[in-house]
C-alpha positions as CSV (number, residue, x, y, z in Angstrom):
1,M,-4.7,17.4,-13.4
2,S,-3.5,19.2,-10.8
3,Q,-3.1,18.0,-7.5
4,L,-6.2,17.1,-5.7
5,S,-6.3,18.7,-2.0
6,C,-7.4,16.6,1.0
7,E,-11.0,18.8,1.5
8,E,-11.7,17.8,-2.2
9,I,-10.9,14.1,-1.6
10,S,-12.8,14.4,1.7
11,A,-16.0,16.2,-0.1
12,A,-15.7,13.2,-2.7
13,V,-15.8,10.4,0.1
14,A,-18.7,11.8,2.0
15,A,-20.9,12.2,-0.8
16,R,-20.9,8.4,-1.2
17,A,-20.8,7.6,2.6
18,E,-24.3,7.2,3.2
19,Q,-24.3,4.7,0.4
20,A,-21.4,3.0,1.4
21,R,-23.2,2.4,4.7
22,A,-25.8,0.5,2.8
23,W,-23.4,-1.7,0.8
24,L,-21.7,-2.9,4.1
25,M,-25.2,-3.5,5.7
26,Q,-25.8,-5.3,2.9
27,M,-22.6,-7.4,2.8
28,I,-23.2,-8.3,6.0
29,S,-26.3,-10.1,5.9
30,Y,-24.5,-12.6,3.7
31,P,-23.4,-15.5,6.1
32,S,-20.5,-15.7,4.4
33,T,-18.5,-18.4,6.4
34,Q,-16.2,-20.6,4.9
35,G,-17.8,-22.4,1.8
36,N,-20.6,-20.0,2.1
37,E,-18.8,-16.7,0.2
38,T,-20.6,-17.3,-3.3
39,E,-23.5,-14.9,-3.1
40,C,-21.3,-12.2,-0.9
41,Q,-18.6,-12.3,-3.4
42,A,-21.4,-11.9,-6.4
43,Y,-22.6,-8.8,-4.7
44,I,-19.4,-7.1,-4.3
45,K,-19.0,-7.9,-8.1
46,S,-21.9,-6.3,-8.5
47,V,-20.9,-3.4,-6.7
48,F,-18.1,-2.7,-8.5
49,E,-19.6,-3.1,-11.4
50,D,-21.9,0.2,-10.5
51,I,-19.0,2.1,-9.5
52,G,-17.2,1.9,-13.4
53,F,-14.4,-0.5,-11.6
54,P,-15.5,-4.0,-13.2
55,A,-14.0,-6.8,-11.1
56,E,-13.7,-10.6,-12.2
57,Y,-13.6,-13.7,-10.3
58,R,-10.8,-15.6,-9.9
59,E,-10.7,-19.3,-9.6
60,I,-8.8,-21.4,-7.0
61,P,-7.5,-24.5,-8.3
62,D,-8.2,-28.2,-5.7
63,E,-4.5,-28.4,-6.3
64,L,-4.2,-25.6,-4.0
65,V,-4.5,-28.0,-1.4
66,D,-1.4,-29.5,-1.9
67,D,0.9,-26.1,-1.5
68,P,3.2,-26.2,1.2
69,E,2.0,-22.8,2.6
70,Y,-1.9,-24.3,2.1
71,S,-3.5,-23.9,5.5
72,H,-5.9,-26.6,6.3
73,S,-8.7,-26.5,8.2
74,E,-11.6,-28.6,9.5
75,D,-14.0,-27.6,7.6
76,E,-12.4,-27.8,4.2
77,Q,-14.4,-27.8,1.1
78,P,-14.0,-28.0,-2.9
79,Y,-13.3,-24.4,-4.7
80,A,-15.6,-24.8,-7.3
81,G,-18.2,-22.0,-7.6
82,R,-15.9,-20.3,-4.8
83,Y,-14.1,-17.4,-6.3
84,N,-11.5,-14.4,-5.5
85,L,-12.2,-10.8,-6.8
86,V,-9.9,-9.0,-8.7
87,A,-10.7,-5.6,-10.3
88,R,-7.7,-3.7,-12.3
89,R,-6.9,-0.9,-13.5
90,A,-4.0,-0.1,-16.1
91,G,-2.4,3.1,-15.0
92,S,-1.3,5.8,-18.2
93,G,2.7,4.9,-17.3
94,G,5.3,6.2,-15.2
95,G,3.7,5.6,-11.6
96,H,4.1,2.8,-8.9
97,S,1.6,0.1,-8.8
98,L,-0.8,-1.2,-5.7
99,I,-2.4,-4.0,-5.2
100,V,-5.4,-2.8,-2.0
101,Q,-6.7,-6.3,-0.6
102,A,-9.3,-7.0,1.7
103,H,-11.5,-10.6,2.6
104,A,-15.0,-10.9,2.2
105,D,-15.3,-14.0,4.4
106,V,-16.1,-14.1,8.2
107,V,-16.1,-16.6,11.1
108,P,-19.2,-18.0,12.3
109,A,-21.7,-16.4,14.9
110,A,-21.9,-19.1,17.1
111,D,-24.4,-17.9,19.6
112,W,-25.1,-14.3,18.5
113,L,-28.6,-15.1,16.9
114,D,-29.1,-11.7,14.9
115,A,-25.2,-11.4,13.9
116,Y,-26.4,-11.2,10.0
117,Q,-29.2,-9.0,10.0
118,P,-26.9,-5.6,10.5
119,K,-28.0,-2.4,12.8
120,F,-26.6,1.0,12.6
121,D,-27.2,3.1,16.3
122,G,-26.2,6.3,14.5
123,E,-22.7,5.6,15.3
124,Y,-21.4,2.3,14.7
125,V,-22.4,-0.4,12.1
126,I,-23.5,-3.6,14.1
127,G,-23.0,-7.6,12.8
128,R,-20.6,-10.3,11.8
129,G,-18.0,-9.1,9.7
130,A,-18.8,-5.1,10.4
131,M,-15.1,-4.9,11.1
132,D,-13.4,-8.1,10.4
133,D,-13.4,-7.5,7.7
134,K,-16.2,-5.9,5.5
135,G,-15.5,-2.4,6.6
136,Q,-12.7,-2.3,5.6
137,I,-14.3,-3.5,2.4
138,A,-16.8,-0.8,2.1
139,M,-13.9,2.1,2.4
140,I,-12.1,0.4,-0.5
141,L,-15.3,0.8,-2.2
142,M,-16.0,4.5,-1.1
143,A,-12.4,5.3,-2.2
144,L,-12.6,4.0,-5.2
145,A,-16.4,5.6,-6.1
146,A,-14.5,8.6,-4.7
147,L,-11.4,8.4,-7.1
148,G,-14.0,7.8,-10.5
149,D,-16.4,11.1,-9.3
150,L,-13.3,13.1,-8.8
151,G,-12.0,12.0,-12.5
152,V,-8.6,11.0,-11.1
153,K,-6.4,8.5,-13.9
154,L,-3.6,7.3,-12.6
155,S,0.3,6.5,-13.9
156,G,0.4,3.7,-12.4
157,D,-1.5,-0.2,-12.6
158,L,-4.3,-0.7,-9.4
159,E,-5.7,-3.3,-8.7
160,V,-8.4,-4.5,-6.1
161,Q,-8.6,-7.6,-4.7
162,I,-11.6,-9.4,-2.2
163,V,-10.1,-12.6,-1.2
164,I,-12.3,-15.9,0.8
165,E,-10.6,-18.0,3.3
166,E,-8.5,-15.4,5.3
167,E,-10.0,-16.6,8.4
168,V,-8.6,-19.9,8.1
169,G,-4.6,-18.9,7.0
170,G,-5.0,-17.1,4.0
171,N,-5.5,-19.8,1.0
172,G,-7.6,-17.1,-1.3
173,A,-4.5,-14.8,-0.7
174,L,-1.9,-17.6,-1.4
175,A,-4.6,-18.6,-5.0
176,L,-4.0,-14.8,-5.9
177,I,0.0,-15.0,-5.2
178,R,1.0,-18.6,-6.6
179,Q,-1.3,-16.8,-9.8
180,G,1.5,-14.2,-10.1
181,C,-0.1,-11.3,-9.2
182,Q,2.6,-8.4,-8.7
183,A,2.5,-4.7,-7.5
184,D,5.3,-2.4,-6.2
185,G,3.3,-1.9,-3.0
186,V,0.6,-4.1,-1.4
187,V,-1.7,-2.2,1.7
188,V,-3.9,-5.3,3.4
189,L,-7.0,-3.7,4.9
190,E,-7.4,-4.9,8.2
191,A,-8.3,-3.2,11.8
192,S,-5.3,-0.8,12.3
193,N,-7.4,2.3,14.1
194,L,-5.7,3.9,11.0
195,D,-2.3,3.4,12.1
196,V,-0.1,2.2,9.5
197,F,1.9,-1.4,10.3
198,P,4.6,-2.4,8.2
199,A,5.6,-5.8,10.0
200,N,3.1,-8.3,11.7
201,R,3.3,-10.9,14.2
202,G,3.9,-14.4,13.4
203,A,1.6,-17.5,14.3
204,I,1.5,-21.2,14.1
205,W,-0.7,-23.6,15.7
206,F,0.7,-27.0,17.1
207,R,-0.7,-30.6,17.9
208,A,0.8,-32.4,20.7
209,K,0.5,-36.0,21.6
210,T,2.1,-38.0,24.1
211,T,1.2,-41.7,24.8
212,G,0.9,-43.8,27.6
213,T,0.2,-47.4,29.0
214,P,-3.5,-47.6,29.5
215,T,-4.7,-50.1,32.0
216,H,-7.6,-50.0,35.6
217,M,-6.8,-47.3,37.8
218,G,-5.6,-49.8,40.4
219,N,-2.6,-50.6,38.6
220,R,-2.3,-46.6,38.2
221,H,1.4,-46.7,39.9
222,E,2.2,-49.3,37.0
223,A,1.2,-47.6,34.4
224,E,2.4,-44.5,32.5
225,N,-0.3,-42.2,32.1
226,A,-0.5,-39.8,29.1
227,I,-2.3,-36.9,30.7
228,E,0.9,-36.5,33.3
229,K,3.1,-36.9,30.6
230,M,1.0,-34.0,29.1
231,M,1.4,-32.5,31.8
232,E,5.0,-32.2,32.2
233,A,5.1,-31.1,28.4
234,I,3.0,-27.8,29.1
235,K,5.6,-27.0,31.8
236,W,8.6,-27.2,29.6
237,M,6.4,-25.3,26.9
238,L,5.9,-22.7,29.3
239,V,9.4,-22.5,29.9
240,Y,9.8,-22.0,26.1
241,E,7.4,-19.0,26.2
242,K,9.6,-17.0,28.9
243,E,12.3,-17.2,26.9
244,L,10.4,-16.1,23.2
245,I,9.1,-13.2,25.2
246,A,12.4,-12.2,27.0
247,A,14.1,-12.7,23.3
248,S,11.4,-10.6,21.7
249,A,11.6,-7.4,24.4
250,G,11.9,-4.3,23.0
251,Y,12.3,-5.4,19.5
252,P,11.5,-2.8,16.9
253,L,8.4,-1.5,16.0
254,F,6.9,-3.9,19.3
255,E,8.3,-1.9,21.6
256,R,4.9,-0.7,23.2
257,Y,3.7,-4.5,23.7
258,E,4.5,-5.5,26.9
259,A,4.3,-9.4,25.7
260,P,3.8,-9.4,21.9
261,V,4.7,-12.9,21.6
262,Q,2.9,-15.9,23.5
263,L,1.9,-19.4,23.8
264,C,-1.5,-20.3,23.6
265,L,-3.0,-23.6,25.3
266,G,-6.1,-24.3,23.4
267,T,-7.8,-27.4,23.9
268,I,-7.0,-30.7,25.1
269,C,-8.5,-34.1,25.2
270,T,-8.3,-37.4,26.0
271,E,-10.3,-40.7,25.6
272,G,-11.3,-43.6,27.4
273,W,-12.8,-44.4,31.3
274,P,-12.4,-42.2,34.4
275,S,-11.6,-45.5,35.8
276,M,-8.5,-45.8,33.3
277,V,-5.0,-44.7,32.6
278,A,-5.1,-42.7,29.7
279,G,-3.0,-44.3,26.6
280,E,-3.3,-41.2,24.7
281,C,-3.6,-37.3,25.2
282,V,-3.5,-34.9,22.5
283,M,-2.9,-31.3,22.7
284,E,-3.3,-28.1,20.5
285,G,-2.3,-24.6,21.1
286,G,-0.6,-21.6,19.3
287,V,2.8,-19.6,19.4
288,G,2.9,-16.1,18.3
289,F,6.4,-14.8,17.5
290,L,8.1,-11.8,15.8
291,P,10.3,-11.1,13.2
292,N,13.4,-12.1,15.1
293,K,12.2,-15.1,14.8
294,K,12.1,-18.0,12.0
295,M,8.5,-20.1,11.5
296,A,11.5,-23.2,11.3
297,D,13.3,-22.0,14.4
298,V,9.8,-21.8,16.6
299,K,8.6,-25.2,15.6
300,Q,12.3,-26.8,16.5
301,E,12.5,-24.4,19.5
302,L,9.4,-26.5,20.7
303,Y,10.0,-29.4,20.8
304,E,13.1,-29.2,21.8
305,A,12.2,-27.2,25.1
306,V,10.3,-30.7,25.4
307,M,13.4,-32.9,25.1
308,R,14.7,-30.6,27.9
309,S,12.7,-32.7,30.6
310,D,14.0,-35.7,32.6
311,D,11.3,-38.2,31.4
312,Q,12.9,-40.9,29.4
313,W,9.5,-41.6,28.8
314,L,7.9,-38.4,27.3
315,R,11.3,-38.4,25.7
316,E,10.4,-41.4,23.8
317,H,6.4,-41.1,23.5
318,F,6.0,-37.2,22.6
319,E,4.4,-36.1,19.0
320,L,4.9,-32.5,17.8
321,T,3.0,-31.7,14.5
322,F,1.8,-28.1,13.1
323,P,-0.9,-29.5,10.6
324,R,-3.0,-26.5,10.6
325,L,-2.7,-22.0,10.4
326,H,1.4,-21.0,9.9
327,N,1.2,-17.8,9.8
328,D,4.8,-16.0,9.5
329,A,6.2,-13.2,10.7
330,Y,6.9,-10.2,8.7
331,E,9.0,-6.8,8.2
332,I,9.5,-4.7,5.8
333,A,11.6,-0.9,6.7
334,P,9.3,2.1,8.7
335,D,11.1,4.1,6.7
336,H,10.5,2.7,3.3
337,P,8.8,4.5,0.6
338,L,5.4,2.7,0.5
339,V,5.0,3.5,4.7
340,T,5.9,6.6,4.7
341,T,2.9,7.4,1.9
342,V,0.4,5.7,3.2
343,H,1.0,7.3,6.6
344,Q,1.1,10.6,5.2
345,A,-1.5,10.5,3.6
346,A,-3.7,9.6,6.5
347,C,-1.8,12.4,8.3
348,D,-2.5,15.2,5.6
349,C,-6.6,13.7,6.0
350,G,-5.9,14.7,9.8
351,I,-6.1,11.1,11.0
352,D,-4.7,10.8,14.1
353,S,-2.3,7.7,12.6
354,E,0.7,6.0,14.0
355,V,3.7,3.5,12.5
356,Y,4.3,0.2,14.5
357,G,4.0,-3.5,14.6
358,W,1.2,-5.3,14.8
359,N,1.0,-8.6,17.4
360,V,-1.7,-9.9,14.6
361,S,-1.3,-11.9,12.3
362,C,-2.9,-11.5,8.8
363,D,-3.3,-11.8,4.9
364,A,0.3,-9.3,4.9
365,R,2.3,-11.5,5.5
366,L,1.8,-13.6,2.4
367,Y,2.6,-10.9,-0.3
368,A,5.5,-9.9,2.3
369,R,7.1,-13.6,2.6
370,L,6.4,-15.3,-0.5
371,A,6.0,-12.7,-3.1
372,N,8.5,-10.4,-1.6
373,L,5.8,-7.4,-2.0
374,P,6.5,-4.6,0.1
375,T,3.2,-4.5,2.4
376,V,1.8,-2.3,5.2
377,V,-1.5,-3.2,6.6
378,Y,-4.2,-0.1,7.5
379,G,-7.8,0.0,8.3
380,A,-10.1,1.2,10.7
381,S,-11.6,0.3,14.1
382,D,-9.7,-1.4,16.5
383,I,-8.9,-5.3,16.0
384,S,-10.5,-6.3,19.8
385,Q,-13.8,-5.8,18.0
386,A,-12.6,-9.2,15.7
387,H,-14.6,-12.5,16.1
388,S,-17.0,-11.0,18.9
389,D,-20.8,-11.5,19.8
390,G,-21.7,-7.8,18.9
391,E,-18.9,-7.1,16.6
392,K,-19.3,-3.1,15.4
393,V,-17.2,-0.4,13.3
394,L,-17.3,3.0,14.0
395,W,-18.7,4.5,11.1
396,Q,-17.2,7.6,11.0
397,E,-13.6,5.9,10.9
398,V,-14.4,3.8,8.0
399,V,-15.0,7.4,6.3
400,E,-12.2,8.8,7.4
401,G,-10.0,5.9,6.4
402,A,-11.6,5.7,3.0
403,E,-10.4,9.4,2.4
404,G,-6.9,8.8,3.7
405,L,-6.8,5.4,1.3
406,T,-8.1,7.5,-1.9
407,N,-5.0,10.1,-0.7
408,A,-2.8,7.6,-0.5
409,V,-3.7,5.4,-3.8
410,I,-3.4,8.9,-5.7
411,N,0.3,9.5,-3.8
412,W,1.8,6.3,-4.4
413,C,0.1,5.5,-7.9
414,G,0.4,9.4,-9.1
415,Q,-1.9,11.3,-11.0
416,A,-1.5,11.2,-14.8
């Protein structure tokens, strides 16, 4: 078969666009928060079958919680009846193999009452998951349908993974990696404005605890107040943030960001009584970091920053742990063949696409770090829409993204 033109690809994708929008709106109607992914995954599986690309469920063992890379969350649930989806088509041989991945889980809608009642206003599809990440799943399905309609036979193997628990740290992807998935390249679909990201910022959540001597406020000046000790710890943490920003300034692929890394003070709490000196204070937050830092270094440096304090009590009564999200940073060379192939495929389809690093973290780092697979991020819309009330995706951008993805799959895997 001769090499397809971008015009032929565009026409095939366009022919599936209205149907794909209906798929997206149906996906949005399933509130697939953590523990509630089953119905949505079943629907996506049925769409795979309808387009001639059957998928299978992949079980996630409960023993995954013992994996050192597992991301714990407040709402952990057994994995019985909760699955990843994998669709795989063997190539004829001689081409590069590819994994294309997206996630079906979403964050809760909170006070957005009609979040799971999708709407289309003529330009945007609106609803929880429209952009993060069900719009990207619709892009994949549209691309696969177009490949089938065009009669494309690939030389390299193509595997599509629709995972769960990305939003709590990537446990679905972790399960597939531990089960041995392999490929010559991975494209993780997240909102990138159709730019290509060969590097991601890392993110780690921390829990800091200070202890004091609880007593009546009348004896305040004779006691050690855990809140005041946390204030001192925060002072040194923010000093560390400035150092982290300075060490990351101008780092390749992240030059466009004024402050690509940060330290966030997220929550702080204590127990007791207003007229009582606090005996314990717990704060949780996060640190974002670039590939110039290893996660272990960030953990150690944050602790050592607090230990610079001349407050002896604080140094002896301060605990720092990292029990939850721990996403490492990653990078591959911007001239890696996977990067240039995906980027050129998008450009050839008329997409105004750039290559640079993403100051966000996602499942991509698991494939790059744990499986040692070349990995890029690519997808429709702006990540600023993620997790917001009124989350939406520009439908035309999803369609254009599907054109670029179809072209990239053909160019990377090769045409038989």
